[in-house]
C-alpha positions in Angstrom: 187.3 115.4 -37.9 189.7 117.2 -40.2 192.4 114.6 -39.5 190.0 111.9 -40.5 189.1 113.7 -43.7 192.8 114.1 -44.6 193.5 110.4 -44.0 190.5 109.5 -46.2 191.8 111.8 -48.9 195.3 110.3 -48.8 193.8 106.8 -49.0 191.6 107.8 -51.9 194.6 109.3 -53.8 196.6 106.1 -53.2 193.8 103.9 -54.5 193.6 106.0 -57.7 197.3 106.2 -58.4 198.5 102.8 -57.3 196.7 99.8 -58.6 196.7 97.0 -55.9 195.9 93.3 -56.1 192.3 92.2 -55.7 193.1 90.7 -52.3 194.9 93.8 -51.0 193.2 96.6 -49.0 194.3 99.6 -47.0 193.5 100.9 -43.6 194.9 103.5 -41.2 196.4 102.9 -37.8 199.0 103.7 -35.3 202.3 101.7 -34.9 203.6 101.0 -31.4 207.3 100.0 -31.4 207.3 99.1 -27.7 204.9 96.2 -28.3 205.8 95.6 -32.0 202.2 96.0 -33.2 199.9 98.2 -35.1 196.3 99.1 -34.1 194.0 99.7 -37.0 191.2 102.2 -37.4 188.7 99.8 -35.8 190.9 99.3 -32.7 192.1 95.8 -33.6 195.7 95.1 -32.7 198.0 93.3 -35.2 201.5 92.0 -34.4 204.0 93.6 -36.8 207.6 94.7 -36.4 208.8 97.8 -38.3 211.6 100.4 -38.1 209.2 103.2 -37.1 209.1 105.4 -33.9 206.5 104.6 -31.3 203.1 106.2 -31.9 203.6 106.7 -35.7 200.4 107.1 -37.7 200.5 104.7 -40.7 198.7 103.3 -43.6 198.4 99.5 -43.3 198.4 97.3 -46.3 196.6 94.0 -45.8 196.2 90.9 -47.9 192.8 89.3 -47.3 194.0 86.0 -48.7 190.6 85.6 -50.4 188.8 84.7 -47.1 185.6 86.1 -45.6 187.1 86.8 -42.1 189.4 89.7 -41.5 191.0 87.9 -38.6 193.2 85.7 -40.8 194.3 88.6 -43.0 198.0 89.4 -43.2 199.8 92.8 -43.0 202.1 93.1 -46.0 203.4 96.6 -45.2 203.2 99.9 -43.3 203.6 103.3 -44.8 204.2 106.2 -42.4 201.8 109.1 -42.7 203.9 112.3 -42.6 202.1 115.5 -41.8 
């Protein structure tokens, strides 16, 4: 529960200090280098290749592309959560 609160605090701080495009949103997840994918906080797996170690906790930046479904959203970047 404490880890969840810390991640929420980090996301809140990022949202306040770094303005992002209207179609962009953030989520947390875990990057898996062996399968070149990231699993978001809701358990959805997204294909994405990054130069990060296997099992790295990350903040995922998505672009919603102004659509209603999240399943056609695109990952635009990953930021490692160091802690």
